[in-house]
PDB file of N, CA, C, O and CB in Angstrom:
ATOM      1  N   MET A   1     -20.738   8.255  23.595  1.00  0.00           N
ATOM      2  CA  MET A   1     -20.053   7.165  22.926  1.00  0.00           C
ATOM      3  C   MET A   1     -19.057   7.692  21.896  1.00  0.00           C
ATOM      4  O   MET A   1     -18.264   6.913  21.367  1.00  0.00           O
ATOM      5  CB  MET A   1     -21.062   6.237  22.260  1.00  0.00           C
ATOM      6  N   SER A   2     -19.073   8.963  21.603  1.00  0.00           N
ATOM      7  CA  SER A   2     -18.181   9.518  20.604  1.00  0.00           C
ATOM      8  C   SER A   2     -16.732   9.558  21.078  1.00  0.00           C
ATOM      9  O   SER A   2     -15.826   9.636  20.247  1.00  0.00           O
ATOM     10  CB  SER A   2     -18.634  10.902  20.229  1.00  0.00           C
ATOM     11  N   ASP A   3     -16.486   9.509  22.374  1.00  0.00           N
ATOM     12  CA  ASP A   3     -15.129   9.530  22.895  1.00  0.00           C
ATOM     13  C   ASP A   3     -14.479   8.144  22.885  1.00  0.00           C
ATOM     14  O   ASP A   3     -13.291   8.016  23.180  1.00  0.00           O
ATOM     15  CB  ASP A   3     -15.130  10.086  24.301  1.00  0.00           C
ATOM     16  N   MET A   4     -15.235   7.129  22.553  1.00  0.00           N
ATOM     17  CA  MET A   4     -14.703   5.772  22.531  1.00  0.00           C
ATOM     18  C   MET A   4     -13.881   5.563  21.260  1.00  0.00           C
ATOM     19  O   MET A   4     -14.194   6.118  20.207  1.00  0.00           O
ATOM     20  CB  MET A   4     -15.848   4.730  22.621  1.00  0.00           C
ATOM     21  N   THR A   5     -12.832   4.758  21.373  1.00  0.00           N
ATOM     22  CA  THR A   5     -12.065   4.404  20.186  1.00  0.00           C
ATOM     23  C   THR A   5     -12.874   3.407  19.368  1.00  0.00           C
ATOM     24  O   THR A   5     -13.852   2.834  19.847  1.00  0.00           O
ATOM     25  CB  THR A   5     -10.670   3.818  20.566  1.00  0.00           C
ATOM     26  N   MET A   6     -12.450   3.216  18.140  1.00  0.00           N
ATOM     27  CA  MET A   6     -13.124   2.260  17.254  1.00  0.00           C
ATOM     28  C   MET A   6     -13.149   0.873  17.905  1.00  0.00           C
ATOM     29  O   MET A   6     -14.179   0.198  17.893  1.00  0.00           O
ATOM     30  CB  MET A   6     -12.414   2.198  15.869  1.00  0.00           C
ATOM     31  N   GLU A   7     -12.030   0.455  18.466  1.00  0.00           N
ATOM     32  CA  GLU A   7     -11.954  -0.867  19.087  1.00  0.00           C
ATOM     33  C   GLU A   7     -12.918  -0.982  20.265  1.00  0.00           C
ATOM     34  O   GLU A   7     -13.554  -2.020  20.448  1.00  0.00           O
ATOM     35  CB  GLU A   7     -10.523  -1.155  19.550  1.00  0.00           C
ATOM     36  N   GLU A   8     -13.028   0.069  21.057  1.00  0.00           N
ATOM     37  CA  GLU A   8     -13.947   0.053  22.202  1.00  0.00           C
ATOM     38  C   GLU A   8     -15.397  -0.041  21.737  1.00  0.00           C
ATOM     39  O   GLU A   8     -16.205  -0.742  22.346  1.00  0.00           O
ATOM     40  CB  GLU A   8     -13.752   1.310  23.067  1.00  0.00           C
ATOM     41  N   LYS A   9     -15.721   0.666  20.661  1.00  0.00           N
ATOM     42  CA  LYS A   9     -17.079   0.603  20.120  1.00  0.00           C
ATOM     43  C   LYS A   9     -17.399  -0.801  19.624  1.00  0.00           C
ATOM     44  O   LYS A   9     -18.485  -1.329  19.868  1.00  0.00           O
ATOM     45  CB  LYS A   9     -17.252   1.619  18.982  1.00  0.00           C
ATOM     46  N   ILE A  10     -16.437  -1.398  18.923  1.00  0.00           N
ATOM     47  CA  ILE A  10     -16.636  -2.754  18.405  1.00  0.00           C
ATOM     48  C   ILE A  10     -16.785  -3.730  19.556  1.00  0.00           C
ATOM     49  O   ILE A  10     -17.665  -4.590  19.533  1.00  0.00           O
ATOM     50  CB  ILE A  10     -15.463  -3.175  17.493  1.00  0.00           C
ATOM     51  N   ARG A  11     -15.934  -3.603  20.563  1.00  0.00           N
ATOM     52  CA  ARG A  11     -15.990  -4.504  21.719  1.00  0.00           C
ATOM     53  C   ARG A  11     -17.340  -4.412  22.420  1.00  0.00           C
ATOM     54  O   ARG A  11     -17.933  -5.433  22.769  1.00  0.00           O
ATOM     55  CB  ARG A  11     -14.862  -4.179  22.708  1.00  0.00           C
ATOM     56  N   ALA A  12     -17.822  -3.193  22.625  1.00  0.00           N
ATOM     57  CA  ALA A  12     -19.111  -2.999  23.292  1.00  0.00           C
ATOM     58  C   ALA A  12     -20.248  -3.582  22.463  1.00  0.00           C
ATOM     59  O   ALA A  12     -21.143  -4.231  23.005  1.00  0.00           O
ATOM     60  CB  ALA A  12     -19.361  -1.511  23.552  1.00  0.00           C
ATOM     61  N   ARG A  13     -20.217  -3.354  21.154  1.00  0.00           N
ATOM     62  CA  ARG A  13     -21.275  -3.880  20.286  1.00  0.00           C
ATOM     63  C   ARG A  13     -21.229  -5.405  20.230  1.00  0.00           C
ATOM     64  O   ARG A  13     -22.275  -6.054  20.257  1.00  0.00           O
ATOM     65  CB  ARG A  13     -21.146  -3.296  18.868  1.00  0.00           C
ATOM     66  N   ALA A  14     -20.034  -5.981  20.153  1.00  0.00           N
ATOM     67  CA  ALA A  14     -19.897  -7.435  20.134  1.00  0.00           C
ATOM     68  C   ALA A  14     -20.466  -8.040  21.417  1.00  0.00           C
ATOM     69  O   ALA A  14     -21.121  -9.081  21.381  1.00  0.00           O
ATOM     70  CB  ALA A  14     -18.419  -7.838  19.960  1.00  0.00           C
ATOM     71  N   TYR A  15     -20.215  -7.393  22.531  1.00  0.00           N
ATOM     72  CA  TYR A  15     -20.741  -7.867  23.811  1.00  0.00           C
ATOM     73  C   TYR A  15     -22.264  -7.816  23.818  1.00  0.00           C
ATOM     74  O   TYR A  15     -22.918  -8.745  24.293  1.00  0.00           O
ATOM     75  CB  TYR A  15     -20.175  -7.031  24.971  1.00  0.00           C
ATOM     76  N   GLU A  16     -22.831  -6.728  23.290  1.00  0.00           N
ATOM     77  CA  GLU A  16     -24.291  -6.616  23.208  1.00  0.00           C
ATOM     78  C   GLU A  16     -24.875  -7.734  22.350  1.00  0.00           C
ATOM     79  O   GLU A  16     -25.863  -8.362  22.730  1.00  0.00           O
ATOM     80  CB  GLU A  16     -24.696  -5.245  22.635  1.00  0.00           C
ATOM     81  N   LEU A  17     -24.263  -7.981  21.195  1.00  0.00           N
ATOM     82  CA  LEU A  17     -24.745  -9.039  20.301  1.00  0.00           C
ATOM     83  C   LEU A  17     -24.652 -10.405  20.976  1.00  0.00           C
ATOM     84  O   LEU A  17     -25.562 -11.228  20.870  1.00  0.00           O
ATOM     85  CB  LEU A  17     -23.940  -9.042  18.987  1.00  0.00           C
ATOM     86  N   TRP A  18     -23.543 -10.631  21.668  1.00  0.00           N
ATOM     87  CA  TRP A  18     -23.324 -11.897  22.366  1.00  0.00           C
ATOM     88  C   TRP A  18     -24.395 -12.112  23.433  1.00  0.00           C
ATOM     89  O   TRP A  18     -24.941 -13.207  23.564  1.00  0.00           O
ATOM     90  CB  TRP A  18     -21.920 -11.928  23.004  1.00  0.00           C
ATOM     91  N   GLN A  19     -24.691 -11.055  24.193  1.00  0.00           N
ATOM     92  CA  GLN A  19     -25.726 -11.158  25.226  1.00  0.00           C
ATOM     93  C   GLN A  19     -27.098 -11.413  24.609  1.00  0.00           C
ATOM     94  O   GLN A  19     -27.865 -12.227  25.125  1.00  0.00           O
ATOM     95  CB  GLN A  19     -25.763  -9.880  26.073  1.00  0.00           C
ATOM     96  N   GLN A  20     -27.412 -10.733  23.521  1.00  0.00           N
ATOM     97  CA  GLN A  20     -28.704 -10.901  22.862  1.00  0.00           C
ATOM     98  C   GLN A  20     -28.903 -12.332  22.375  1.00  0.00           C
ATOM     99  O   GLN A  20     -30.030 -12.825  22.328  1.00  0.00           O
ATOM    100  CB  GLN A  20     -28.828  -9.932  21.693  1.00  0.00           C
ATOM    101  N   ASP A  21     -27.813 -12.995  22.015  1.00  0.00           N
ATOM    102  CA  ASP A  21     -27.892 -14.369  21.526  1.00  0.00           C
ATOM    103  C   ASP A  21     -27.813 -15.403  22.644  1.00  0.00           C
ATOM    104  O   ASP A  21     -27.746 -16.601  22.368  1.00  0.00           O
ATOM    105  CB  ASP A  21     -26.790 -14.619  20.533  1.00  0.00           C
ATOM    106  N   GLY A  22     -27.819 -14.970  23.879  1.00  0.00           N
ATOM    107  CA  GLY A  22     -27.813 -15.906  24.995  1.00  0.00           C
ATOM    108  C   GLY A  22     -26.439 -16.314  25.467  1.00  0.00           C
ATOM    109  O   GLY A  22     -26.283 -17.376  26.069  1.00  0.00           O
ATOM    110  N   CYS A  23     -25.439 -15.492  25.208  1.00  0.00           N
ATOM    111  CA  CYS A  23     -24.073 -15.721  25.696  1.00  0.00           C
ATOM    112  C   CYS A  23     -23.484 -17.036  25.200  1.00  0.00           C
ATOM    113  O   CYS A  23     -22.941 -17.818  25.980  1.00  0.00           O
ATOM    114  CB  CYS A  23     -24.057 -15.703  27.210  1.00  0.00           C
ATOM    115  N   LEU A  24     -23.594 -17.270  23.904  1.00  0.00           N
ATOM    116  CA  LEU A  24     -23.058 -18.493  23.310  1.00  0.00           C
ATOM    117  C   LEU A  24     -21.534 -18.500  23.379  1.00  0.00           C
ATOM    118  O   LEU A  24     -20.887 -17.491  23.098  1.00  0.00           O
ATOM    119  CB  LEU A  24     -23.526 -18.635  21.851  1.00  0.00           C
ATOM    120  N   GLU A  25     -20.978 -19.627  23.750  1.00  0.00           N
ATOM    121  CA  GLU A  25     -19.530 -19.761  23.859  1.00  0.00           C
ATOM    122  C   GLU A  25     -18.933 -20.166  22.511  1.00  0.00           C
ATOM    123  O   GLU A  25     -19.594 -20.815  21.701  1.00  0.00           O
ATOM    124  CB  GLU A  25     -19.161 -20.792  24.944  1.00  0.00           C
ATOM    125  N   GLY A  26     -17.691 -19.781  22.282  1.00  0.00           N
ATOM    126  CA  GLY A  26     -16.961 -20.207  21.101  1.00  0.00           C
ATOM    127  C   GLY A  26     -17.272 -19.443  19.828  1.00  0.00           C
ATOM    128  O   GLY A  26     -16.928 -19.899  18.738  1.00  0.00           O
ATOM    129  N   CYS A  27     -17.911 -18.299  19.942  1.00  0.00           N
ATOM    130  CA  CYS A  27     -18.301 -17.529  18.754  1.00  0.00           C
ATOM    131  C   CYS A  27     -17.738 -16.112  18.781  1.00  0.00           C
ATOM    132  O   CYS A  27     -18.283 -15.223  18.127  1.00  0.00           O
ATOM    133  CB  CYS A  27     -19.819 -17.474  18.639  1.00  0.00           C
ATOM    134  N   ALA A  28     -16.680 -15.894  19.509  1.00  0.00           N
ATOM    135  CA  ALA A  28     -16.151 -14.541  19.689  1.00  0.00           C
ATOM    136  C   ALA A  28     -15.804 -13.874  18.367  1.00  0.00           C
ATOM    137  O   ALA A  28     -16.126 -12.704  18.162  1.00  0.00           O
ATOM    138  CB  ALA A  28     -14.925 -14.576  20.574  1.00  0.00           C
ATOM    139  N   ASP A  29     -15.150 -14.604  17.465  1.00  0.00           N
ATOM    140  CA  ASP A  29     -14.772 -14.015  16.178  1.00  0.00           C
ATOM    141  C   ASP A  29     -15.993 -13.600  15.371  1.00  0.00           C
ATOM    142  O   ASP A  29     -15.997 -12.545  14.736  1.00  0.00           O
ATOM    143  CB  ASP A  29     -13.933 -14.998  15.373  1.00  0.00           C
ATOM    144  N   GLU A  30     -17.015 -14.425  15.398  1.00  0.00           N
ATOM    145  CA  GLU A  30     -18.248 -14.122  14.668  1.00  0.00           C
ATOM    146  C   GLU A  30     -18.870 -12.823  15.187  1.00  0.00           C
ATOM    147  O   GLU A  30     -19.270 -11.965  14.399  1.00  0.00           O
ATOM    148  CB  GLU A  30     -19.256 -15.290  14.795  1.00  0.00           C
ATOM    149  N   TYR A  31     -18.951 -12.682  16.501  1.00  0.00           N
ATOM    150  CA  TYR A  31     -19.529 -11.473  17.086  1.00  0.00           C
ATOM    151  C   TYR A  31     -18.660 -10.253  16.798  1.00  0.00           C
ATOM    152  O   TYR A  31     -19.176  -9.164  16.547  1.00  0.00           O
ATOM    153  CB  TYR A  31     -19.708 -11.646  18.597  1.00  0.00           C
ATOM    154  N   TRP A  32     -17.344 -10.436  16.834  1.00  0.00           N
ATOM    155  CA  TRP A  32     -16.440  -9.326  16.556  1.00  0.00           C
ATOM    156  C   TRP A  32     -16.642  -8.825  15.124  1.00  0.00           C
ATOM    157  O   TRP A  32     -16.727  -7.619  14.892  1.00  0.00           O
ATOM    158  CB  TRP A  32     -14.972  -9.753  16.779  1.00  0.00           C
ATOM    159  N   HIS A  33     -16.719  -9.753  14.165  1.00  0.00           N
ATOM    160  CA  HIS A  33     -16.878  -9.360  12.764  1.00  0.00           C
ATOM    161  C   HIS A  33     -18.229  -8.693  12.510  1.00  0.00           C
ATOM    162  O   HIS A  33     -18.312  -7.712  11.771  1.00  0.00           O
ATOM    163  CB  HIS A  33     -16.725 -10.576  11.858  1.00  0.00           C
ATOM    164  N   LYS A  34     -19.278  -9.224  13.118  1.00  0.00           N
ATOM    165  CA  LYS A  34     -20.605  -8.605  12.982  1.00  0.00           C
ATOM    166  C   LYS A  34     -20.593  -7.203  13.579  1.00  0.00           C
ATOM    167  O   LYS A  34     -21.105  -6.256  12.981  1.00  0.00           O
ATOM    168  CB  LYS A  34     -21.691  -9.472  13.669  1.00  0.00           C
ATOM    169  N   ALA A  35     -20.005  -7.083  14.759  1.00  0.00           N
ATOM    170  CA  ALA A  35     -19.962  -5.792  15.443  1.00  0.00           C
ATOM    171  C   ALA A  35     -19.142  -4.787  14.646  1.00  0.00           C
ATOM    172  O   ALA A  35     -19.537  -3.628  14.516  1.00  0.00           O
ATOM    173  CB  ALA A  35     -19.381  -5.948  16.853  1.00  0.00           C
ATOM    174  N   ARG A  36     -18.010  -5.219  14.114  1.00  0.00           N
ATOM    175  CA  ARG A  36     -17.174  -4.317  13.330  1.00  0.00           C
ATOM    176  C   ARG A  36     -17.925  -3.788  12.111  1.00  0.00           C
ATOM    177  O   ARG A  36     -17.849  -2.599  11.799  1.00  0.00           O
ATOM    178  CB  ARG A  36     -15.894  -5.028  12.891  1.00  0.00           C
ATOM    179  N   ALA A  37     -18.648  -4.667  11.424  1.00  0.00           N
ATOM    180  CA  ALA A  37     -19.421  -4.239  10.256  1.00  0.00           C
ATOM    181  C   ALA A  37     -20.489  -3.224  10.652  1.00  0.00           C
ATOM    182  O   ALA A  37     -20.687  -2.228   9.956  1.00  0.00           O
ATOM    183  CB  ALA A  37     -20.072  -5.450   9.571  1.00  0.00           C
ATOM    184  N   LEU A  38     -21.175  -3.472  11.764  1.00  0.00           N
ATOM    185  CA  LEU A  38     -22.219  -2.552  12.219  1.00  0.00           C
ATOM    186  C   LEU A  38     -21.645  -1.197  12.620  1.00  0.00           C
ATOM    187  O   LEU A  38     -22.191  -0.155  12.257  1.00  0.00           O
ATOM    188  CB  LEU A  38     -22.976  -3.158  13.393  1.00  0.00           C
ATOM    189  N   VAL A  39     -20.554  -1.214  13.360  1.00  0.00           N
ATOM    190  CA  VAL A  39     -19.939   0.034  13.817  1.00  0.00           C
ATOM    191  C   VAL A  39     -19.416   0.834  12.625  1.00  0.00           C
ATOM    192  O   VAL A  39     -19.598   2.051  12.567  1.00  0.00           O
ATOM    193  CB  VAL A  39     -18.792  -0.256  14.814  1.00  0.00           C
ATOM    194  N   GLU A  40     -18.769   0.160  11.675  1.00  0.00           N
ATOM    195  CA  GLU A  40     -18.260   0.862  10.499  1.00  0.00           C
ATOM    196  C   GLU A  40     -19.398   1.485   9.700  1.00  0.00           C
ATOM    197  O   GLU A  40     -19.275   2.608   9.212  1.00  0.00           O
ATOM    198  CB  GLU A  40     -17.455  -0.093   9.613  1.00  0.00           C
ATOM    199  N   LYS A  41     -20.504   0.757   9.566  1.00  0.00           N
ATOM    200  CA  LYS A  41     -21.656   1.285   8.838  1.00  0.00           C
ATOM    201  C   LYS A  41     -22.231   2.504   9.559  1.00  0.00           C
ATOM    202  O   LYS A  41     -22.532   3.518   8.929  1.00  0.00           O
ATOM    203  CB  LYS A  41     -22.738   0.197   8.675  1.00  0.00           C
ATOM    204  N   GLU A  42     -22.382   2.402  10.876  1.00  0.00           N
ATOM    205  CA  GLU A  42     -22.912   3.523  11.659  1.00  0.00           C
ATOM    206  C   GLU A  42     -22.009   4.749  11.553  1.00  0.00           C
ATOM    207  O   GLU A  42     -22.492   5.876  11.443  1.00  0.00           O
ATOM    208  CB  GLU A  42     -23.072   3.118  13.129  1.00  0.00           C
ATOM    209  N   MET A  43     -20.700   4.523  11.588  1.00  0.00           N
ATOM    210  CA  MET A  43     -19.764   5.639  11.492  1.00  0.00           C
ATOM    211  C   MET A  43     -19.831   6.285  10.112  1.00  0.00           C
ATOM    212  O   MET A  43     -19.739   7.508  10.002  1.00  0.00           O
ATOM    213  CB  MET A  43     -18.334   5.165  11.787  1.00  0.00           C
ATOM    214  N   ALA A  44     -19.989   5.487   9.061  1.00  0.00           N
ATOM    215  CA  ALA A  44     -20.095   6.028   7.706  1.00  0.00           C
ATOM    216  C   ALA A  44     -21.356   6.868   7.564  1.00  0.00           C
ATOM    217  O   ALA A  44     -21.328   7.940   6.959  1.00  0.00           O
ATOM    218  CB  ALA A  44     -20.090   4.893   6.668  1.00  0.00           C
ATOM    219  N   VAL A  45     -22.463   6.382   8.120  1.00  0.00           N
ATOM    220  CA  VAL A  45     -23.719   7.132   8.071  1.00  0.00           C
ATOM    221  C   VAL A  45     -23.571   8.433   8.848  1.00  0.00           C
ATOM    222  O   VAL A  45     -24.012   9.489   8.394  1.00  0.00           O
ATOM    223  CB  VAL A  45     -24.891   6.290   8.640  1.00  0.00           C
ATOM    224  N   HIS A  46     -22.954   8.355  10.010  1.00  0.00           N
ATOM    225  CA  HIS A  46     -22.750   9.542  10.844  1.00  0.00           C
ATOM    226  C   HIS A  46     -21.871  10.561  10.127  1.00  0.00           C
ATOM    227  O   HIS A  46     -22.177  11.753  10.114  1.00  0.00           O
ATOM    228  CB  HIS A  46     -22.118   9.153  12.192  1.00  0.00           C
ATOM    229  N   ASP A  47     -20.778  10.088   9.531  1.00  0.00           N
ATOM    230  CA  ASP A  47     -19.875  10.986   8.815  1.00  0.00           C
ATOM    231  C   ASP A  47     -20.576  11.633   7.623  1.00  0.00           C
ATOM    232  O   ASP A  47     -20.386  12.820   7.357  1.00  0.00           O
ATOM    233  CB  ASP A  47     -18.629  10.226   8.345  1.00  0.00           C
ATOM    234  N   ALA A  48     -21.385  10.855   6.907  1.00  0.00           N
ATOM    235  CA  ALA A  48     -22.118  11.386   5.758  1.00  0.00           C
ATOM    236  C   ALA A  48     -23.117  12.448   6.205  1.00  0.00           C
ATOM    237  O   ALA A  48     -23.297  13.461   5.530  1.00  0.00           O
ATOM    238  CB  ALA A  48     -22.843  10.253   5.009  1.00  0.00           C
ATOM    239  N   ALA A  49     -23.757  12.215   7.332  1.00  0.00           N
ATOM    240  CA  ALA A  49     -24.728  13.183   7.847  1.00  0.00           C
ATOM    241  C   ALA A  49     -24.035  14.485   8.243  1.00  0.00           C
ATOM    242  O   ALA A  49     -24.575  15.570   8.031  1.00  0.00           O
ATOM    243  CB  ALA A  49     -25.488  12.597   9.052  1.00  0.00           C
ATOM    244  N   GLU A  50     -22.846  14.373   8.814  1.00  0.00           N
ATOM    245  CA  GLU A  50     -22.103  15.573   9.220  1.00  0.00           C
ATOM    246  C   GLU A  50     -21.642  16.394   8.026  1.00  0.00           C
ATOM    247  O   GLU A  50     -21.607  17.623   8.091  1.00  0.00           O
ATOM    248  CB  GLU A  50     -20.902  15.184  10.065  1.00  0.00           C
ATOM    249  N   THR A  51     -21.287  15.722   6.935  1.00  0.00           N
ATOM    250  CA  THR A  51     -20.798  16.428   5.752  1.00  0.00           C
ATOM    251  C   THR A  51     -21.923  16.801   4.805  1.00  0.00           C
ATOM    252  O   THR A  51     -21.700  17.496   3.814  1.00  0.00           O
ATOM    253  CB  THR A  51     -19.779  15.583   5.023  1.00  0.00           C
ATOM    254  N   GLY A  52     -23.126  16.345   5.103  1.00  0.00           N
ATOM    255  CA  GLY A  52     -24.266  16.645   4.251  1.00  0.00           C
ATOM    256  C   GLY A  52     -24.376  15.719   3.065  1.00  0.00           C
ATOM    257  O   GLY A  52     -25.198  15.949   2.178  1.00  0.00           O
ATOM    258  N   ASP A  53     -23.566  14.672   3.025  1.00  0.00           N
ATOM    259  CA  ASP A  53     -23.598  13.699   1.936  1.00  0.00           C
ATOM    260  C   ASP A  53     -24.279  12.444   2.433  1.00  0.00           C
ATOM    261  O   ASP A  53     -23.626  11.522   2.922  1.00  0.00           O
ATOM    262  CB  ASP A  53     -22.169  13.382   1.412  1.00  0.00           C
ATOM    263  N   ALA A  54     -25.587  12.411   2.306  1.00  0.00           N
ATOM    264  CA  ALA A  54     -26.359  11.273   2.806  1.00  0.00           C
ATOM    265  C   ALA A  54     -26.616  10.263   1.705  1.00  0.00           C
ATOM    266  O   ALA A  54     -27.683   9.651   1.660  1.00  0.00           O
ATOM    267  CB  ALA A  54     -27.683  11.744   3.401  1.00  0.00           C
ATOM    268  N   GLY A  55     -25.654  10.083   0.821  1.00  0.00           N
ATOM    269  CA  GLY A  55     -25.797   9.088  -0.225  1.00  0.00           C
ATOM    270  C   GLY A  55     -26.481   9.608  -1.471  1.00  0.00           C
ATOM    271  O   GLY A  55     -26.780   8.835  -2.381  1.00  0.00           O
ATOM    272  N   ALA A  56     -26.731  10.887  -1.528  1.00  0.00           N
ATOM    273  CA  ALA A  56     -27.358  11.461  -2.711  1.00  0.00           C
ATOM    274  C   ALA A  56     -26.334  11.513  -3.840  1.00  0.00           C
ATOM    275  O   ALA A  56     -25.158  11.783  -3.599  1.00  0.00           O
ATOM    276  CB  ALA A  56     -27.926  12.878  -2.412  1.00  0.00           C
ATOM    277  N   PRO A  57     -26.771  11.258  -5.056  1.00  0.00           N
ATOM    278  CA  PRO A  57     -25.830  11.312  -6.179  1.00  0.00           C
ATOM    279  C   PRO A  57     -25.306  12.730  -6.381  1.00  0.00           C
ATOM    280  O   PRO A  57     -26.018  13.708  -6.153  1.00  0.00           O
ATOM    281  CB  PRO A  57     -26.500  10.809  -7.468  1.00  0.00           C
ATOM    282  N   ALA A  58     -24.078  12.823  -6.804  1.00  0.00           N
ATOM    283  CA  ALA A  58     -23.474  14.128  -7.035  1.00  0.00           C
ATOM    284  C   ALA A  58     -24.113  14.788  -8.244  1.00  0.00           C
ATOM    285  O   ALA A  58     -24.443  14.121  -9.225  1.00  0.00           O
ATOM    286  CB  ALA A  58     -21.955  14.002  -7.231  1.00  0.00           C
ATOM    287  N   SER A  59     -24.283  16.083  -8.169  1.00  0.00           N
ATOM    288  CA  SER A  59     -24.866  16.794  -9.306  1.00  0.00           C
ATOM    289  C   SER A  59     -23.783  17.080 -10.331  1.00  0.00           C
ATOM    290  O   SER A  59     -22.617  17.266  -9.984  1.00  0.00           O
ATOM    291  CB  SER A  59     -25.547  18.109  -8.851  1.00  0.00           C
ATOM    292  N   ASP A  60     -24.176  17.113 -11.590  1.00  0.00           N
ATOM    293  CA  ASP A  60     -23.218  17.353 -12.679  1.00  0.00           C
ATOM    294  C   ASP A  60     -22.928  18.807 -12.844  1.00  0.00           C
ATOM    295  O   ASP A  60     -22.144  19.185 -13.714  1.00  0.00           O
ATOM    296  CB  ASP A  60     -23.730  16.795 -13.980  1.00  0.00           C
TER     297      ASP A  60
END
């Protein structure tokens, strides 16, 4: 999944969320926004793990 663009990741996640909710019609924007927030959070956690900054406070 690392080769996917940000938009592709969001689209895939939005589709998963939509399916989990029973394929509700008329809620595309809601699923897109939820998916974008989740993907951005996952990417931030992943980036922090790669740099060794897992949210620990900086030392003085």
